[in-house]
PDB file with SEQRES, HELIX, SHEET and CRYST1 records, atoms N, CA, C and O in Angstrom:
SEQRES   1 A   60  MET PRO VAL VAL THR ILE GLN GLN GLY PRO LYS THR VAL          
SEQRES   2 A   60  GLU GLN LYS ARG ASP LEU ILE LYS ARG ILE THR ASP ALA          
SEQRES   3 A   60  PHE VAL ASP ALA TYR GLN VAL PRO ALA GLU ALA VAL ASP          
SEQRES   4 A   60  VAL TRP PHE HIS GLU VAL PRO THR ASP SER TRP GLY ARG          
SEQRES   5 A   60  ALA GLY LYS LEU THR ALA ASP LYS                              
HELIX    1 AA1 VAL A   13  TYR A   31  1                                  19    
HELIX    2 AA2 ALA A   35  ALA A   37  5                                   3    
HELIX    3 AA3 THR A   57  ASP A   59  5                                   3    
SHEET    1 AA1 2 VAL A   3  GLN A   8  0                                        
SHEET    2 AA1 2 ASP A  39  GLU A  44  1                                        
SHEET    1 AA2 2 GLY A  51  ARG A  52  0                                        
SHEET    2 AA2 2 LYS A  55  LEU A  56 -1                                        
CRYST1    1.000    1.000    1.000  90.00  90.00  90.00 P 1           1          
ATOM      1  N   MET A   1      -6.417   9.953  17.103  1.00  0.00           N  
ATOM      2  CA  MET A   1      -7.294   8.817  16.593  1.00  0.00           C  
ATOM      3  C   MET A   1      -6.504   8.384  15.346  1.00  0.00           C  
ATOM      4  O   MET A   1      -6.215   9.187  14.459  1.00  0.00           O  
ATOM      5  N   PRO A   2      -6.163   7.068  15.310  1.00  0.00           N  
ATOM      6  CA  PRO A   2      -5.581   6.456  14.113  1.00  0.00           C  
ATOM      7  C   PRO A   2      -6.495   6.427  12.994  1.00  0.00           C  
ATOM      8  O   PRO A   2      -7.652   6.048  13.175  1.00  0.00           O  
ATOM      9  N   VAL A   3      -6.060   6.817  11.777  1.00  0.00           N  
ATOM     10  CA  VAL A   3      -6.849   6.690  10.554  1.00  0.00           C  
ATOM     11  C   VAL A   3      -5.941   5.793   9.578  1.00  0.00           C  
ATOM     12  O   VAL A   3      -4.828   6.168   9.208  1.00  0.00           O  
ATOM     13  N   VAL A   4      -6.494   4.633   9.215  1.00  0.00           N  
ATOM     14  CA  VAL A   4      -5.772   3.727   8.352  1.00  0.00           C  
ATOM     15  C   VAL A   4      -6.452   3.870   6.933  1.00  0.00           C  
ATOM     16  O   VAL A   4      -7.675   3.764   6.831  1.00  0.00           O  
ATOM     17  N   THR A   5      -5.649   4.111   5.845  1.00  0.00           N  
ATOM     18  CA  THR A   5      -6.217   4.125   4.518  1.00  0.00           C  
ATOM     19  C   THR A   5      -5.602   2.966   3.653  1.00  0.00           C  
ATOM     20  O   THR A   5      -4.391   2.800   3.510  1.00  0.00           O  
ATOM     21  N   ILE A   6      -6.519   2.234   3.131  1.00  0.00           N  
ATOM     22  CA  ILE A   6      -6.098   1.044   2.332  1.00  0.00           C  
ATOM     23  C   ILE A   6      -6.453   1.323   0.838  1.00  0.00           C  
ATOM     24  O   ILE A   6      -7.602   1.592   0.486  1.00  0.00           O  
ATOM     25  N   GLN A   7      -5.458   1.247   0.032  1.00  0.00           N  
ATOM     26  CA  GLN A   7      -5.702   1.369  -1.375  1.00  0.00           C  
ATOM     27  C   GLN A   7      -5.593   0.026  -2.023  1.00  0.00           C  
ATOM     28  O   GLN A   7      -4.544  -0.608  -1.907  1.00  0.00           O  
ATOM     29  N   GLN A   8      -6.651  -0.474  -2.729  1.00  0.00           N  
ATOM     30  CA  GLN A   8      -6.693  -1.841  -3.291  1.00  0.00           C  
ATOM     31  C   GLN A   8      -7.616  -1.885  -4.351  1.00  0.00           C  
ATOM     32  O   GLN A   8      -8.350  -0.942  -4.643  1.00  0.00           O  
ATOM     33  N   GLY A   9      -7.585  -3.158  -5.031  1.00  0.00           N  
ATOM     34  CA  GLY A   9      -8.590  -3.428  -5.983  1.00  0.00           C  
ATOM     35  C   GLY A   9      -9.900  -3.776  -5.259  1.00  0.00           C  
ATOM     36  O   GLY A   9      -9.918  -3.803  -4.029  1.00  0.00           O  
ATOM     37  N   PRO A  10     -10.926  -4.026  -5.938  1.00  0.00           N  
ATOM     38  CA  PRO A  10     -12.204  -4.377  -5.357  1.00  0.00           C  
ATOM     39  C   PRO A  10     -12.218  -5.664  -4.604  1.00  0.00           C  
ATOM     40  O   PRO A  10     -11.727  -6.674  -5.108  1.00  0.00           O  
ATOM     41  N   LYS A  11     -12.780  -5.673  -3.373  1.00  0.00           N  
ATOM     42  CA  LYS A  11     -12.914  -6.808  -2.506  1.00  0.00           C  
ATOM     43  C   LYS A  11     -14.417  -6.950  -2.120  1.00  0.00           C  
ATOM     44  O   LYS A  11     -15.252  -6.070  -2.326  1.00  0.00           O  
ATOM     45  N   THR A  12     -14.659  -8.109  -1.562  1.00  0.00           N  
ATOM     46  CA  THR A  12     -16.094  -8.287  -1.102  1.00  0.00           C  
ATOM     47  C   THR A  12     -16.206  -7.601   0.208  1.00  0.00           C  
ATOM     48  O   THR A  12     -15.230  -7.317   0.902  1.00  0.00           O  
ATOM     49  N   VAL A  13     -17.558  -7.323   0.546  1.00  0.00           N  
ATOM     50  CA  VAL A  13     -17.870  -6.697   1.812  1.00  0.00           C  
ATOM     51  C   VAL A  13     -17.372  -7.618   2.996  1.00  0.00           C  
ATOM     52  O   VAL A  13     -16.860  -7.113   3.995  1.00  0.00           O  
ATOM     53  N   GLU A  14     -17.525  -8.891   2.865  1.00  0.00           N  
ATOM     54  CA  GLU A  14     -17.010  -9.803   3.956  1.00  0.00           C  
ATOM     55  C   GLU A  14     -15.535  -9.756   4.173  1.00  0.00           C  
ATOM     56  O   GLU A  14     -15.078  -9.838   5.313  1.00  0.00           O  
ATOM     57  N   GLN A  15     -14.742  -9.622   3.082  1.00  0.00           N  
ATOM     58  CA  GLN A  15     -13.319  -9.411   3.189  1.00  0.00           C  
ATOM     59  C   GLN A  15     -13.016  -8.097   3.918  1.00  0.00           C  
ATOM     60  O   GLN A  15     -12.203  -8.070   4.842  1.00  0.00           O  
ATOM     61  N   LYS A  16     -13.648  -7.048   3.512  1.00  0.00           N  
ATOM     62  CA  LYS A  16     -13.456  -5.704   4.219  1.00  0.00           C  
ATOM     63  C   LYS A  16     -13.766  -5.742   5.577  1.00  0.00           C  
ATOM     64  O   LYS A  16     -13.036  -5.155   6.375  1.00  0.00           O  
ATOM     65  N   ARG A  17     -14.930  -6.464   6.013  1.00  0.00           N  
ATOM     66  CA  ARG A  17     -15.432  -6.426   7.361  1.00  0.00           C  
ATOM     67  C   ARG A  17     -14.343  -7.148   8.120  1.00  0.00           C  
ATOM     68  O   ARG A  17     -14.007  -6.662   9.200  1.00  0.00           O  
ATOM     69  N   ASP A  18     -13.742  -8.261   7.687  1.00  0.00           N  
ATOM     70  CA  ASP A  18     -12.758  -9.066   8.426  1.00  0.00           C  
ATOM     71  C   ASP A  18     -11.492  -8.233   8.637  1.00  0.00           C  
ATOM     72  O   ASP A  18     -10.926  -8.196   9.729  1.00  0.00           O  
ATOM     73  N   LEU A  19     -11.032  -7.517   7.482  1.00  0.00           N  
ATOM     74  CA  LEU A  19      -9.827  -6.700   7.516  1.00  0.00           C  
ATOM     75  C   LEU A  19      -9.987  -5.534   8.613  1.00  0.00           C  
ATOM     76  O   LEU A  19      -9.117  -5.288   9.449  1.00  0.00           O  
ATOM     77  N   ILE A  20     -11.114  -4.901   8.512  1.00  0.00           N  
ATOM     78  CA  ILE A  20     -11.341  -3.805   9.479  1.00  0.00           C  
ATOM     79  C   ILE A  20     -11.233  -4.231  10.876  1.00  0.00           C  
ATOM     80  O   ILE A  20     -10.560  -3.580  11.675  1.00  0.00           O  
ATOM     81  N   LYS A  21     -11.893  -5.342  11.223  1.00  0.00           N  
ATOM     82  CA  LYS A  21     -11.844  -5.953  12.516  1.00  0.00           C  
ATOM     83  C   LYS A  21     -10.481  -6.294  12.986  1.00  0.00           C  
ATOM     84  O   LYS A  21     -10.149  -6.063  14.149  1.00  0.00           O  
ATOM     85  N   ARG A  22      -9.594  -6.891  12.034  1.00  0.00           N  
ATOM     86  CA  ARG A  22      -8.227  -7.210  12.357  1.00  0.00           C  
ATOM     87  C   ARG A  22      -7.374  -5.999  12.571  1.00  0.00           C  
ATOM     88  O   ARG A  22      -6.536  -5.999  13.472  1.00  0.00           O  
ATOM     89  N   ILE A  23      -7.547  -4.968  11.787  1.00  0.00           N  
ATOM     90  CA  ILE A  23      -6.757  -3.771  11.885  1.00  0.00           C  
ATOM     91  C   ILE A  23      -7.112  -3.060  13.178  1.00  0.00           C  
ATOM     92  O   ILE A  23      -6.234  -2.640  13.931  1.00  0.00           O  
ATOM     93  N   THR A  24      -8.415  -2.928  13.429  1.00  0.00           N  
ATOM     94  CA  THR A  24      -8.830  -2.286  14.679  1.00  0.00           C  
ATOM     95  C   THR A  24      -8.330  -3.006  15.950  1.00  0.00           C  
ATOM     96  O   THR A  24      -7.877  -2.372  16.903  1.00  0.00           O  
ATOM     97  N   ASP A  25      -8.423  -4.286  15.934  1.00  0.00           N  
ATOM     98  CA  ASP A  25      -7.829  -5.045  17.057  1.00  0.00           C  
ATOM     99  C   ASP A  25      -6.378  -4.902  17.218  1.00  0.00           C  
ATOM    100  O   ASP A  25      -5.856  -4.994  18.329  1.00  0.00           O  
ATOM    101  N   ALA A  26      -5.667  -4.665  16.082  1.00  0.00           N  
ATOM    102  CA  ALA A  26      -4.189  -4.512  16.218  1.00  0.00           C  
ATOM    103  C   ALA A  26      -3.877  -3.175  16.962  1.00  0.00           C  
ATOM    104  O   ALA A  26      -3.025  -3.103  17.847  1.00  0.00           O  
ATOM    105  N   PHE A  27      -4.634  -2.123  16.534  1.00  0.00           N  
ATOM    106  CA  PHE A  27      -4.398  -0.781  17.089  1.00  0.00           C  
ATOM    107  C   PHE A  27      -4.867  -0.775  18.649  1.00  0.00           C  
ATOM    108  O   PHE A  27      -4.196  -0.190  19.499  1.00  0.00           O  
ATOM    109  N   VAL A  28      -5.944  -1.396  18.928  1.00  0.00           N  
ATOM    110  CA  VAL A  28      -6.289  -1.537  20.290  1.00  0.00           C  
ATOM    111  C   VAL A  28      -5.300  -2.183  21.154  1.00  0.00           C  
ATOM    112  O   VAL A  28      -5.053  -1.796  22.296  1.00  0.00           O  
ATOM    113  N   ASP A  29      -4.739  -3.182  20.574  1.00  0.00           N  
ATOM    114  CA  ASP A  29      -3.684  -3.895  21.337  1.00  0.00           C  
ATOM    115  C   ASP A  29      -2.408  -3.165  21.456  1.00  0.00           C  
ATOM    116  O   ASP A  29      -1.839  -3.065  22.543  1.00  0.00           O  
ATOM    117  N   ALA A  30      -1.900  -2.605  20.269  1.00  0.00           N  
ATOM    118  CA  ALA A  30      -0.616  -2.013  20.237  1.00  0.00           C  
ATOM    119  C   ALA A  30      -0.605  -0.533  20.824  1.00  0.00           C  
ATOM    120  O   ALA A  30       0.377  -0.117  21.437  1.00  0.00           O  
ATOM    121  N   TYR A  31      -1.634   0.170  20.631  1.00  0.00           N  
ATOM    122  CA  TYR A  31      -1.726   1.622  21.047  1.00  0.00           C  
ATOM    123  C   TYR A  31      -2.524   1.788  22.368  1.00  0.00           C  
ATOM    124  O   TYR A  31      -2.515   2.845  22.999  1.00  0.00           O  
ATOM    125  N   GLN A  32      -3.183   0.738  22.734  1.00  0.00           N  
ATOM    126  CA  GLN A  32      -4.145   0.815  23.848  1.00  0.00           C  
ATOM    127  C   GLN A  32      -5.188   2.020  23.702  1.00  0.00           C  
ATOM    128  O   GLN A  32      -5.384   2.845  24.594  1.00  0.00           O  
ATOM    129  N   VAL A  33      -5.798   2.013  22.526  1.00  0.00           N  
ATOM    130  CA  VAL A  33      -6.846   3.024  22.251  1.00  0.00           C  
ATOM    131  C   VAL A  33      -8.193   2.247  22.156  1.00  0.00           C  
ATOM    132  O   VAL A  33      -8.202   1.045  21.887  1.00  0.00           O  
ATOM    133  N   PRO A  34      -9.227   2.894  22.362  1.00  0.00           N  
ATOM    134  CA  PRO A  34     -10.569   2.237  22.238  1.00  0.00           C  
ATOM    135  C   PRO A  34     -10.799   1.965  20.758  1.00  0.00           C  
ATOM    136  O   PRO A  34     -10.282   2.670  19.892  1.00  0.00           O  
ATOM    137  N   ALA A  35     -11.565   0.956  20.493  1.00  0.00           N  
ATOM    138  CA  ALA A  35     -11.865   0.676  19.103  1.00  0.00           C  
ATOM    139  C   ALA A  35     -12.575   1.745  18.400  1.00  0.00           C  
ATOM    140  O   ALA A  35     -12.426   1.944  17.194  1.00  0.00           O  
ATOM    141  N   GLU A  36     -13.368   2.452  19.173  1.00  0.00           N  
ATOM    142  CA  GLU A  36     -14.093   3.609  18.551  1.00  0.00           C  
ATOM    143  C   GLU A  36     -13.194   4.682  17.990  1.00  0.00           C  
ATOM    144  O   GLU A  36     -13.633   5.502  17.183  1.00  0.00           O  
ATOM    145  N   ALA A  37     -11.934   4.689  18.406  1.00  0.00           N  
ATOM    146  CA  ALA A  37     -11.065   5.766  18.007  1.00  0.00           C  
ATOM    147  C   ALA A  37     -10.250   5.363  16.681  1.00  0.00           C  
ATOM    148  O   ALA A  37      -9.431   6.141  16.191  1.00  0.00           O  
ATOM    149  N   VAL A  38     -10.509   4.173  16.163  1.00  0.00           N  
ATOM    150  CA  VAL A  38      -9.727   3.758  15.004  1.00  0.00           C  
ATOM    151  C   VAL A  38     -10.677   3.728  13.736  1.00  0.00           C  
ATOM    152  O   VAL A  38     -11.676   3.014  13.652  1.00  0.00           O  
ATOM    153  N   ASP A  39     -10.232   4.591  12.775  1.00  0.00           N  
ATOM    154  CA  ASP A  39     -11.016   4.720  11.543  1.00  0.00           C  
ATOM    155  C   ASP A  39     -10.211   3.876  10.453  1.00  0.00           C  
ATOM    156  O   ASP A  39      -8.983   3.939  10.396  1.00  0.00           O  
ATOM    157  N   VAL A  40     -10.892   3.162   9.677  1.00  0.00           N  
ATOM    158  CA  VAL A  40     -10.303   2.391   8.468  1.00  0.00           C  
ATOM    159  C   VAL A  40     -11.040   2.887   7.222  1.00  0.00           C  
ATOM    160  O   VAL A  40     -12.269   2.836   7.157  1.00  0.00           O  
ATOM    161  N   TRP A  41     -10.290   3.360   6.249  1.00  0.00           N  
ATOM    162  CA  TRP A  41     -10.883   3.847   4.928  1.00  0.00           C  
ATOM    163  C   TRP A  41     -10.465   2.958   3.875  1.00  0.00           C  
ATOM    164  O   TRP A  41      -9.273   2.659   3.804  1.00  0.00           O  
ATOM    165  N   PHE A  42     -11.314   2.487   3.029  1.00  0.00           N  
ATOM    166  CA  PHE A  42     -10.950   1.819   1.838  1.00  0.00           C  
ATOM    167  C   PHE A  42     -10.985   2.723   0.624  1.00  0.00           C  
ATOM    168  O   PHE A  42     -11.934   3.492   0.476  1.00  0.00           O  
ATOM    169  N   HIS A  43     -10.030   2.670  -0.220  1.00  0.00           N  
ATOM    170  CA  HIS A  43      -9.990   3.472  -1.532  1.00  0.00           C  
ATOM    171  C   HIS A  43      -9.805   2.321  -2.545  1.00  0.00           C  
ATOM    172  O   HIS A  43      -8.701   1.853  -2.823  1.00  0.00           O  
ATOM    173  N   GLU A  44     -10.977   1.902  -3.074  1.00  0.00           N  
ATOM    174  CA  GLU A  44     -10.892   0.861  -4.111  1.00  0.00           C  
ATOM    175  C   GLU A  44     -10.747   1.404  -5.557  1.00  0.00           C  
ATOM    176  O   GLU A  44     -11.468   2.288  -6.020  1.00  0.00           O  
ATOM    177  N   VAL A  45      -9.777   0.808  -6.197  1.00  0.00           N  
ATOM    178  CA  VAL A  45      -9.452   1.197  -7.577  1.00  0.00           C  
ATOM    179  C   VAL A  45      -9.806   0.131  -8.492  1.00  0.00           C  
ATOM    180  O   VAL A  45      -9.372  -1.004  -8.297  1.00  0.00           O  
ATOM    181  N   PRO A  46     -10.602   0.417  -9.531  1.00  0.00           N  
ATOM    182  CA  PRO A  46     -10.952  -0.600 -10.480  1.00  0.00           C  
ATOM    183  C   PRO A  46      -9.689  -1.254 -11.140  1.00  0.00           C  
ATOM    184  O   PRO A  46      -8.678  -0.577 -11.330  1.00  0.00           O  
ATOM    185  N   THR A  47      -9.754  -2.522 -11.473  1.00  0.00           N  
ATOM    186  CA  THR A  47      -8.597  -3.133 -12.056  1.00  0.00           C  
ATOM    187  C   THR A  47      -8.161  -2.595 -13.442  1.00  0.00           C  
ATOM    188  O   THR A  47      -7.092  -2.943 -13.941  1.00  0.00           O  
ATOM    189  N   ASP A  48      -8.991  -1.760 -14.037  1.00  0.00           N  
ATOM    190  CA  ASP A  48      -8.650  -1.117 -15.264  1.00  0.00           C  
ATOM    191  C   ASP A  48      -7.985   0.283 -15.009  1.00  0.00           C  
ATOM    192  O   ASP A  48      -7.737   1.049 -15.941  1.00  0.00           O  
ATOM    193  N   SER A  49      -7.730   0.555 -13.793  1.00  0.00           N  
ATOM    194  CA  SER A  49      -7.192   1.878 -13.454  1.00  0.00           C  
ATOM    195  C   SER A  49      -5.846   1.741 -12.794  1.00  0.00           C  
ATOM    196  O   SER A  49      -5.386   2.730 -12.224  1.00  0.00           O  
ATOM    197  N   TRP A  50      -5.180   0.627 -12.816  1.00  0.00           N  
ATOM    198  CA  TRP A  50      -3.783   0.450 -12.217  1.00  0.00           C  
ATOM    199  C   TRP A  50      -3.137  -0.760 -12.891  1.00  0.00           C  
ATOM    200  O   TRP A  50      -3.769  -1.617 -13.508  1.00  0.00           O  
ATOM    201  N   GLY A  51      -1.830  -0.742 -12.713  1.00  0.00           N  
ATOM    202  CA  GLY A  51      -1.142  -1.816 -13.325  1.00  0.00           C  
ATOM    203  C   GLY A  51       0.051  -2.214 -12.512  1.00  0.00           C  
ATOM    204  O   GLY A  51       0.383  -1.540 -11.536  1.00  0.00           O  
ATOM    205  N   ARG A  52       0.730  -3.323 -12.894  1.00  0.00           N  
ATOM    206  CA  ARG A  52       1.888  -3.819 -12.324  1.00  0.00           C  
ATOM    207  C   ARG A  52       2.780  -4.477 -13.322  1.00  0.00           C  
ATOM    208  O   ARG A  52       2.270  -5.166 -14.206  1.00  0.00           O  
ATOM    209  N   ALA A  53       4.047  -4.321 -13.251  1.00  0.00           N  
ATOM    210  CA  ALA A  53       5.036  -5.012 -14.062  1.00  0.00           C  
ATOM    211  C   ALA A  53       4.727  -4.620 -15.586  1.00  0.00           C  
ATOM    212  O   ALA A  53       4.868  -5.458 -16.477  1.00  0.00           O  
ATOM    213  N   GLY A  54       4.334  -3.417 -15.826  1.00  0.00           N  
ATOM    214  CA  GLY A  54       4.111  -2.943 -17.195  1.00  0.00           C  
ATOM    215  C   GLY A  54       2.774  -3.388 -17.851  1.00  0.00           C  
ATOM    216  O   GLY A  54       2.550  -3.176 -19.043  1.00  0.00           O  
ATOM    217  N   LYS A  55       1.872  -4.030 -17.006  1.00  0.00           N  
ATOM    218  CA  LYS A  55       0.592  -4.440 -17.606  1.00  0.00           C  
ATOM    219  C   LYS A  55      -0.567  -3.986 -16.747  1.00  0.00           C  
ATOM    220  O   LYS A  55      -0.528  -3.960 -15.517  1.00  0.00           O  
ATOM    221  N   LEU A  56      -1.602  -3.627 -17.491  1.00  0.00           N  
ATOM    222  CA  LEU A  56      -2.862  -3.234 -16.805  1.00  0.00           C  
ATOM    223  C   LEU A  56      -3.408  -4.413 -16.022  1.00  0.00           C  
ATOM    224  O   LEU A  56      -3.469  -5.512 -16.573  1.00  0.00           O  
ATOM    225  N   THR A  57      -3.794  -4.257 -14.817  1.00  0.00           N  
ATOM    226  CA  THR A  57      -4.199  -5.323 -13.968  1.00  0.00           C  
ATOM    227  C   THR A  57      -5.340  -6.023 -14.512  1.00  0.00           C  
ATOM    228  O   THR A  57      -5.420  -7.246 -14.397  1.00  0.00           O  
ATOM    229  N   ALA A  58      -6.309  -5.280 -15.150  1.00  0.00           N  
ATOM    230  CA  ALA A  58      -7.475  -5.872 -15.793  1.00  0.00           C  
ATOM    231  C   ALA A  58      -7.085  -6.877 -16.870  1.00  0.00           C  
ATOM    232  O   ALA A  58      -7.919  -7.720 -17.200  1.00  0.00           O  
ATOM    233  N   ASP A  59      -5.906  -6.855 -17.431  1.00  0.00           N  
ATOM    234  CA  ASP A  59      -5.512  -7.699 -18.482  1.00  0.00           C  
ATOM    235  C   ASP A  59      -4.867  -8.953 -17.973  1.00  0.00           C  
ATOM    236  O   ASP A  59      -4.483  -9.768 -18.812  1.00  0.00           O  
ATOM    237  N   LYS A  60      -4.710  -9.194 -16.745  1.00  0.00           N  
ATOM    238  CA  LYS A  60      -4.149 -10.397 -16.222  1.00  0.00           C  
ATOM    239  C   LYS A  60      -5.056 -11.383 -16.091  1.00  0.00           C  
ATOM    240  O   LYS A  60      -4.715 -12.481 -15.650  1.00  0.00           O  
TER     241      LYS A  60                                                      
END                                                                             
């Protein structure tokens, strides 16, 4: 069973629904597995808990 973990900043429920559907469809197509076998996990990190290019993301 494929398990996909996504680490990201906060997104809307609608965005996550769309991404889960697209990722699941990709695994169904590429691996020929049933959609029920694909798990997608979101690990959302607040913008004050990560940074890029030497700056806290919340400060951008």
